[in-house]
OpenMM code with the backbone's topology and positions (N, CA, C; nanometers):
from openmm import Vec3, app, unit

residues = "MET ASN LEU PRO GLY LEU PHE LYS LYS ALA ARG TYR GLN ARG PHE HIS ILE GLU PRO ARG TYR TYR ASP PRO ILE LYS GLU ASP ILE GLU ASN ARG THR ALA ARG ILE LYS ALA GLU MET GLY LEU SER ASP THR GLU THR ILE ASP PRO GLY TYR LYS SER LYS ILE GLU GLY SER PHE ARG LYS ASN MET LYS HIS ALA THR GLY SER GLY VAL ASP GLN THR VAL MET LEU ARG LEU LEU ILE MET VAL ILE LEU VAL MET MET ILE ALA GLY TYR VAL TYR VAL GLY ILE GLU ILE PHE TYR LEU VAL LEU LEU THR ILE PRO PHE TYR LEU TRP ARG ARG PHE LYS ARG".split()
positions = [
    Vec3(-2.2036, 1.4508, 2.6466),
    Vec3(-2.3101, 1.5385, 2.6874),
    Vec3(-2.2735, 1.6821, 2.6515),
    Vec3(-2.3597, 1.7476, 2.5764),
    Vec3(-2.3349, 1.8845, 2.5347),
    Vec3(-2.3983, 1.9825, 2.6326),
    Vec3(-2.3220, 2.0807, 2.6667),
    Vec3(-2.3736, 2.1871, 2.7518),
    Vec3(-2.4286, 2.2982, 2.6635),
    Vec3(-2.5359, 2.3612, 2.7027),
    Vec3(-2.5882, 2.4711, 2.6218),
    Vec3(-2.4906, 2.5882, 2.6215),
    Vec3(-2.4847, 2.6543, 2.5086),
    Vec3(-2.3927, 2.7659, 2.4970),
    Vec3(-2.4487, 2.8726, 2.4041),
    Vec3(-2.3790, 2.9820, 2.3957),
    Vec3(-2.4217, 3.0913, 2.3096),
    Vec3(-2.3759, 3.0716, 2.1654),
    Vec3(-2.2663, 3.0036, 2.1481),
    Vec3(-2.2091, 2.9879, 2.0153),
    Vec3(-2.2172, 2.8425, 1.9720),
    Vec3(-2.2353, 2.8256, 1.8415),
    Vec3(-2.2362, 2.6899, 1.7868),
    Vec3(-2.0928, 2.6483, 1.7571),
    Vec3(-2.0656, 2.5246, 1.7823),
    Vec3(-1.9330, 2.4732, 1.7497),
    Vec3(-1.9278, 2.4432, 1.6003),
    Vec3(-1.8163, 2.4729, 1.5405),
    Vec3(-1.8002, 2.4472, 1.3975),
    Vec3(-1.7841, 2.2976, 1.3752),
    Vec3(-1.8598, 2.2462, 1.2811),
    Vec3(-1.8467, 2.1059, 1.2457),
    Vec3(-1.7526, 2.0959, 1.1264),
    Vec3(-1.6840, 1.9855, 1.1206),
    Vec3(-1.5929, 1.9692, 1.0093),
    Vec3(-1.6726, 1.9514, 0.8802),
    Vec3(-1.6150, 2.0013, 0.7716),
    Vec3(-1.6821, 1.9930, 0.6426),
    Vec3(-1.6376, 1.8668, 0.5717),
    Vec3(-1.7340, 1.8027, 0.5115),
    Vec3(-1.7028, 1.6820, 0.4369),
    Vec3(-1.6958, 1.7149, 0.2890),
    Vec3(-1.5986, 1.6594, 0.2261),
    Vec3(-1.5824, 1.6780, 0.0813),
    Vec3(-1.6097, 1.5456, 0.0142),
    Vec3(-1.7067, 1.5477, -0.0751),
    Vec3(-1.7419, 1.4249, -0.1456),
    Vec3(-1.7523, 1.4566, -0.2940),
    Vec3(-1.6782, 1.3844, -0.3716),
    Vec3(-1.6842, 1.4024, -0.5169),
    Vec3(-1.6946, 1.2651, -0.5811),
    Vec3(-1.7815, 1.2568, -0.6789),
    Vec3(-1.7964, 1.1314, -0.7526),
    Vec3(-1.7053, 1.1386, -0.8745),
    Vec3(-1.6042, 1.0533, -0.8808),
    Vec3(-1.5135, 1.0588, -0.9964),
    Vec3(-1.5829, 1.0121, -1.1229),
    Vec3(-1.5459, 1.0761, -1.2331),
    Vec3(-1.5978, 1.0365, -1.3632),
    Vec3(-1.4894, 0.9602, -1.4363),
    Vec3(-1.5261, 0.8448, -1.4865),
    Vec3(-1.4301, 0.7621, -1.5578),
    Vec3(-1.4684, 0.7569, -1.7047),
    Vec3(-1.3683, 0.7530, -1.7871),
    Vec3(-1.3889, 0.7415, -1.9310),
    Vec3(-1.3400, 0.6035, -1.9724),
    Vec3(-1.4323, 0.5255, -2.0268),
    Vec3(-1.3990, 0.3921, -2.0747),
    Vec3(-1.4177, 0.3907, -2.2258),
    Vec3(-1.3101, 0.3988, -2.3039),
    Vec3(-1.3246, 0.4058, -2.4491),
    Vec3(-1.3862, 0.2793, -2.5089),
    Vec3(-1.3611, 0.1650, -2.4486),
    Vec3(-1.4166, 0.0399, -2.5022),
    Vec3(-1.5679, 0.0398, -2.4851),
    Vec3(-1.6144, 0.0796, -2.3678),
    Vec3(-1.7581, 0.0842, -2.3421),
    Vec3(-1.8266, 0.1846, -2.4339),
    Vec3(-1.7646, 0.3003, -2.4552),
    Vec3(-1.8236, 0.4005, -2.5438),
    Vec3(-1.8291, 0.3493, -2.6871),
    Vec3(-1.7256, 0.2798, -2.7308),
    Vec3(-1.7233, 0.2248, -2.8661),
    Vec3(-1.8336, 0.1191, -2.8830),
    Vec3(-1.8513, 0.0340, -2.7828),
    Vec3(-1.9561, -0.0677, -2.7896),
    Vec3(-2.0939, -0.0024, -2.7951),
    Vec3(-2.1162, 0.1002, -2.7134),
    Vec3(-2.2449, 0.1692, -2.7152),
    Vec3(-2.2704, 0.2358, -2.8498),
    Vec3(-2.1674, 0.2959, -2.9083),
    Vec3(-2.1838, 0.3603, -3.0393),
    Vec3(-2.2157, 0.2570, -3.1474),
    Vec3(-2.1483, 0.1437, -3.1437),
    Vec3(-2.1738, 0.0399, -3.2443),
    Vec3(-2.3137, -0.0170, -3.2312),
    Vec3(-2.3560, -0.0467, -3.1071),
    Vec3(-2.4914, -0.1027, -3.0901),
    Vec3(-2.5975, -0.0016, -3.1300),
    Vec3(-2.5766, 0.1264, -3.0989),
    Vec3(-2.6738, 0.2283, -3.1382),
    Vec3(-2.6781, 0.2417, -3.2899),
    Vec3(-2.5625, 0.2350, -3.3552),
    Vec3(-2.5580, 0.2455, -3.5013),
    Vec3(-2.6282, 0.1258, -3.5664),
    Vec3(-2.6049, 0.0070, -3.5118),
    Vec3(-2.6689, -0.1134, -3.5673),
    Vec3(-2.8195, -0.1080, -3.5467),
    Vec3(-2.8625, -0.0640, -3.4285),
    Vec3(-3.0061, -0.0504, -3.4040),
    Vec3(-3.0689, 0.0522, -3.4979),
    Vec3(-2.9961, 0.1618, -3.5239),
    Vec3(-3.0487, 0.2637, -3.6141),
    Vec3(-3.0575, 0.2097, -3.7571),
    Vec3(-2.9599, 0.1302, -3.7994),
    Vec3(-2.9638, 0.0737, -3.9347),
    Vec3(-3.0760, -0.0282, -3.9493),
    Vec3(-3.1029, -0.1043, -3.8419),
    Vec3(-3.2088, -0.2047, -3.8482),
    Vec3(-3.3464, -0.1427, -3.8233),
    Vec3(-3.3504, -0.0196, -3.7774),
    Vec3(-3.4777, 0.0466, -3.7523),
    Vec3(-3.5419, 0.0038, -3.6225),
    Vec3(-3.4648, -0.0469, -3.5296),
    Vec3(-3.5202, -0.0941, -3.4024),
    Vec3(-3.5401, 0.0187, -3.3022),
    Vec3(-3.4660, 0.1243, -3.3134),
    Vec3(-3.4802, 0.2328, -3.2167),
    Vec3(-3.5406, 0.3546, -3.2844),
    Vec3(-3.6207, 0.4262, -3.2081),
    Vec3(-3.6826, 0.5479, -3.2585),
    Vec3(-3.6028, 0.6713, -3.2189),
    Vec3(-3.4879, 0.6506, -3.1567),
    Vec3(-3.4059, 0.7642, -3.1147),
    Vec3(-3.3340, 0.8213, -3.2355),
    Vec3(-3.2581, 0.9244, -3.2103),
    Vec3(-3.1875, 0.9914, -3.3190),
    Vec3(-3.0901, 0.8963, -3.3873),
    Vec3(-3.0726, 0.9157, -3.5165),
    Vec3(-2.9800, 0.8303, -3.5908),
    Vec3(-2.8380, 0.8820, -3.5720),
    Vec3(-2.7459, 0.7910, -3.5694),
    Vec3(-2.6055, 0.8252, -3.5495),
    Vec3(-2.5356, 0.8185, -3.6844),
    Vec3(-2.4541, 0.9169, -3.7108),
    Vec3(-2.3788, 0.9221, -3.8348),
    Vec3(-2.2890, 0.7994, -3.8442),
    Vec3(-2.2893, 0.7280, -3.9592),
    Vec3(-2.2061, 0.6084, -3.9692),
    Vec3(-2.0570, 0.6378, -3.9556),
    Vec3(-2.0162, 0.7574, -3.9876),
    Vec3(-1.8747, 0.7927, -3.9759),
    Vec3(-1.8423, 0.8542, -3.8422),
    Vec3(-1.9255, 0.8297, -3.7424),
    Vec3(-1.9073, 0.8905, -3.6099),
    Vec3(-1.7868, 0.8316, -3.5393),
    Vec3(-1.7089, 0.9180, -3.4813),
    Vec3(-1.5974, 0.8754, -3.3984),
    Vec3(-1.6175, 0.9336, -3.2594),
    Vec3(-1.5481, 0.8806, -3.1667),
    Vec3(-1.5584, 0.9292, -3.0298),
    Vec3(-1.5150, 1.0753, -3.0231),
    Vec3(-1.5810, 1.1518, -2.9391),
    Vec3(-1.5472, 1.2929, -2.9268),
    Vec3(-1.4129, 1.3115, -2.8586),
    Vec3(-1.3807, 1.2234, -2.7674),
    Vec3(-1.2570, 1.2393, -2.6922),
    Vec3(-1.1385, 1.1790, -2.7667),
    Vec3(-1.1644, 1.0769, -2.8440),
    Vec3(-1.0556, 1.0051, -2.9098),
    Vec3(-0.9804, 1.0962, -3.0059),
    Vec3(-0.8575, 1.1212, -2.9784),
    Vec3(-0.7718, 1.1977, -3.0675),
    Vec3(-0.7921, 1.3481, -3.0622),
    Vec3(-0.8761, 1.3970, -2.9747),
    Vec3(-0.9015, 1.5411, -2.9731),
    Vec3(-0.7792, 1.6187, -2.9263),
    Vec3(-0.6998, 1.5597, -2.8374),
    Vec3(-0.5820, 1.6295, -2.7901),
    Vec3(-0.4772, 1.6400, -2.9009),
    Vec3(-0.4679, 1.5355, -2.9809),
    Vec3(-0.3715, 1.5410, -3.0907),
    Vec3(-0.4115, 1.6474, -3.1918),
    Vec3(-0.5406, 1.6613, -3.2175),
    Vec3(-0.5857, 1.7636, -3.3121),
    Vec3(-0.5524, 1.9028, -3.2605),
    Vec3(-0.5748, 1.9256, -3.1299),
    Vec3(-0.5455, 2.0557, -3.0732),
    Vec3(-0.3961, 2.0843, -3.0727),
    Vec3(-0.3157, 1.9831, -3.0555),
    Vec3(-0.1719, 2.0041, -3.0570),
    Vec3(-0.1233, 2.0441, -3.1957),
    Vec3(-0.1894, 1.9940, -3.3003),
    Vec3(-0.1505, 2.0338, -3.4351),
    Vec3(-0.1763, 2.1814, -3.4561),
    Vec3(-0.2863, 2.2321, -3.4005),
    Vec3(-0.3162, 2.3738, -3.4146),
    Vec3(-0.2246, 2.4589, -3.3281),
    Vec3(-0.1806, 2.4023, -3.2163),
    Vec3(-0.0970, 2.4790, -3.1238),
    Vec3(0.0442, 2.4960, -3.1780),
    Vec3(0.0931, 2.3988, -3.2526),
    Vec3(0.2282, 2.4120, -3.3056),
    Vec3(0.2260, 2.5082, -3.4227),
    Vec3(0.3275, 2.5861, -3.4335),
    Vec3(0.3338, 2.6836, -3.5416),
    Vec3(0.4140, 2.8035, -3.4960),
    Vec3(0.3891, 2.9168, -3.5606),
    Vec3(0.4678, 3.0354, -3.5317),
    Vec3(0.4376, 3.0914, -3.3935),
    Vec3(0.3165, 3.0717, -3.3413),
    Vec3(0.2813, 3.1233, -3.2100),
    Vec3(0.3638, 3.0616, -3.0999),
    Vec3(0.3879, 2.9340, -3.1090),
    Vec3(0.4666, 2.8657, -3.0066),
    Vec3(0.6106, 2.9132, -3.0124),
    Vec3(0.6642, 2.9294, -3.1313),
    Vec3(0.8012, 2.9756, -3.1458),
    Vec3(0.8184, 3.1156, -3.0875),
    Vec3(0.7172, 3.2004, -3.1059),
    Vec3(0.7255, 3.3360, -3.0538),
    Vec3(0.7247, 3.3358, -2.9012),
    Vec3(0.6430, 3.2500, -2.8407),
    Vec3(0.6398, 3.2464, -2.6946),
    Vec3(0.7700, 3.1924, -2.6383),
    Vec3(0.8288, 3.0945, -2.7051),
    Vec3(0.9570, 3.0408, -2.6589),
    Vec3(1.0646, 3.1484, -2.6687),
    Vec3(1.0641, 3.2222, -2.7768),
    Vec3(1.1639, 3.3283, -2.7938),
    Vec3(1.1422, 3.4393, -2.6910),
    Vec3(1.0165, 3.4725, -2.6624),
    Vec3(0.9886, 3.5766, -2.5637),
    Vec3(1.0349, 3.5341, -2.4251),
    Vec3(1.0107, 3.4104, -2.3886),
    Vec3(1.0580, 3.3601, -2.2600),
    Vec3(1.2101, 3.3635, -2.2527),
    Vec3(1.2741, 3.3221, -2.3602),
    Vec3(1.4195, 3.3238, -2.3639),
    Vec3(1.4725, 3.4658, -2.3507),
    Vec3(1.4090, 3.5599, -2.4189),
    Vec3(1.4509, 3.6997, -2.4126),
    Vec3(1.4341, 3.7546, -2.2712),
    Vec3(1.3233, 3.7246, -2.2066),
    Vec3(1.3011, 3.7714, -2.0700),
    Vec3(1.4045, 3.7112, -1.9751),
    Vec3(1.4336, 3.5830, -1.9933),
    Vec3(1.5325, 3.5183, -1.9081),
    Vec3(1.6710, 3.5808, -1.9275),
    Vec3(1.7086, 3.6084, -2.0505),
    Vec3(1.8397, 3.6688, -2.0783),
    Vec3(1.8475, 3.8083, -2.0170),
    Vec3(1.7387, 3.8846, -2.0294),
    Vec3(1.7378, 4.0196, -1.9718),
    Vec3(1.7519, 4.0136, -1.8200),
    Vec3(1.6810, 3.9206, -1.7561),
    Vec3(1.6915, 3.9087, -1.6105),
    Vec3(1.8312, 3.8670, -1.5671),
    Vec3(1.8913, 3.7740, -1.6390),
    Vec3(2.0278, 3.7314, -1.6049),
    Vec3(2.1251, 3.8468, -1.6237),
    Vec3(2.1075, 3.9236, -1.7313),
    Vec3(2.1966, 4.0384, -1.7541),
    Vec3(2.1786, 4.1450, -1.6464),
    Vec3(2.0536, 4.1643, -1.6004),
    Vec3(2.0316, 4.2634, -1.4948),
    Vec3(2.0956, 4.2189, -1.3632),
    Vec3(2.0851, 4.0897, -1.3326),
    Vec3(2.1467, 4.0396, -1.2094),
    Vec3(2.2989, 4.0513, -1.2179),
    Vec3(2.3544, 4.0139, -1.3328),
    Vec3(2.4995, 4.0250, -1.3497),
    Vec3(2.5427, 4.1718, -1.3468),
    Vec3(2.4651, 4.2585, -1.4066),
    Vec3(2.4973, 4.4012, -1.4028),
    Vec3(2.4906, 4.4571, -1.2621),
    Vec3(2.3941, 4.4099, -1.1838),
    Vec3(2.3840, 4.4567, -1.0448),
    Vec3(2.5035, 4.4097, -0.9627),
    Vec3(2.5485, 4.2875, -0.9900),
    Vec3(2.6635, 4.2361, -0.9150),
    Vec3(2.7904, 4.3113, -0.9518),
    Vec3(2.8114, 4.3380, -1.0807),
    Vec3(2.9365, 4.4001, -1.1244),
    Vec3(2.9330, 4.5518, -1.1218),
    Vec3(2.8197, 4.6128, -1.1582),
    Vec3(2.8140, 4.7589, -1.1691),
    Vec3(2.7481, 4.8204, -1.0465),
    Vec3(2.6366, 4.7643, -1.0036),
    Vec3(2.5654, 4.8195, -0.8891),
    Vec3(2.4253, 4.8618, -0.9297),
    Vec3(2.3678, 4.9511, -0.8513),
    Vec3(2.2297, 4.9945, -0.8716),
    Vec3(2.2120, 5.0756, -0.9999),
    Vec3(2.3203, 5.1270, -1.0543),
    Vec3(2.3100, 5.2097, -1.1747),
    Vec3(2.2550, 5.1313, -1.2941),
    Vec3(2.2712, 5.0000, -1.2933),
    Vec3(2.2210, 4.9192, -1.4049),
    Vec3(2.0695, 4.9281, -1.4133),
    Vec3(2.0011, 4.9405, -1.2997),
    Vec3(1.8564, 4.9531, -1.3011),
    Vec3(1.8137, 5.0879, -1.3596),
    Vec3(1.8911, 5.1934, -1.3290),
    Vec3(1.8611, 5.3241, -1.3878),
    Vec3(1.8817, 5.3200, -1.5389),
    Vec3(1.9808, 5.2484, -1.5831),
    Vec3(2.0053, 5.2353, -1.7268),
    Vec3(1.8896, 5.1631, -1.7951),
    Vec3(1.8391, 5.0590, -1.7311),
    Vec3(1.7251, 4.9864, -1.7875),
    Vec3(1.6017, 5.0753, -1.7893),
    Vec3(1.5811, 5.1519, -1.6835),
    Vec3(1.4664, 5.2425, -1.6793),
    Vec3(1.4749, 5.3498, -1.7878),
    Vec3(1.5945, 5.3887, -1.8263),
    Vec3(1.6104, 5.4859, -1.9345),
    Vec3(1.5893, 5.4225, -2.0721),
    Vec3(1.6216, 5.2951, -2.0853),
    Vec3(1.6063, 5.2313, -2.2163),
    Vec3(1.4627, 5.1896, -2.2452),
    Vec3(1.3793, 5.1687, -2.1434),
    Vec3(1.2409, 5.1270, -2.1672),
    Vec3(1.1628, 5.2316, -2.2461),
    Vec3(1.1665, 5.3616, -2.2106),
    Vec3(1.0928, 5.4597, -2.2934),
    Vec3(1.1468, 5.4676, -2.4369),
    Vec3(1.2774, 5.4532, -2.4529),
    Vec3(1.3341, 5.4545, -2.5879),
    Vec3(1.2821, 5.3368, -2.6697),
    Vec3(1.2776, 5.2189, -2.6065),
    Vec3(1.2249, 5.1014, -2.6760),
    Vec3(1.0790, 5.1209, -2.7126),
    Vec3(0.9980, 5.1694, -2.6200),
    Vec3(0.8553, 5.1913, -2.6492),
    Vec3(0.8367, 5.2955, -2.7592),
    Vec3(0.9192, 5.3996, -2.7589),
    Vec3(0.9100, 5.5015, -2.8629),
    Vec3(0.9411, 5.4414, -3.0001),
    Vec3(1.0449, 5.3589, -3.0075),
    Vec3(1.0798, 5.2922, -3.1337),
    Vec3(0.9702, 5.1957, -3.1778),
    Vec3(0.9110, 5.1274, -3.0819),
    Vec3(0.8080, 5.0273, -3.1118),
    Vec3(0.6817, 5.0918, -3.1690),
    Vec3(0.6379, 5.2009, -3.1076),
    Vec3(0.5156, 5.2660, -3.1523),
    Vec3(0.5381, 5.3611, -3.2691),
    Vec3(0.6616, 5.3938, -3.2992),
    Vec3(0.6923, 5.4796, -3.4134),
    Vec3(0.6579, 5.4097, -3.5440),
    Vec3(0.6761, 5.2775, -3.5472),
    Vec3(0.6444, 5.2002, -3.6679),
    Vec3(0.4966, 5.1998, -3.6846),
] * unit.nanometer
topology = app.Topology()
chain = topology.addChain("A")
for resn in residues:
    res = topology.addResidue(resn, chain)
    for name in ("N", "CA", "C"):
        topology.addAtom(name, app.Element.getBySymbol(name[0]), res)
């Protein structure tokens, strides 16, 4: 039994999501039947290219081919450089003290000046 009140009680929120499944066999069967119907002239829908392949099939491999190259090597080197700098700063702080941070702060403008000078 609910008593009347000034405020509404918060109800719990329900989360409902319908999962989407990808069935490559079913998609292949649908593509083949549509292609056969288009060749026989049984369907008035759009014709499907005979060389049609699934949109999802192999798309990740194609993107990975584009991703590999000089860009990936540069990001790996940049990460390595940042990691080495951080390790050197921590080691410098342990052995030298706070002065290592002042040294780094002095070298940053010099590096930027050299970088933009080119």
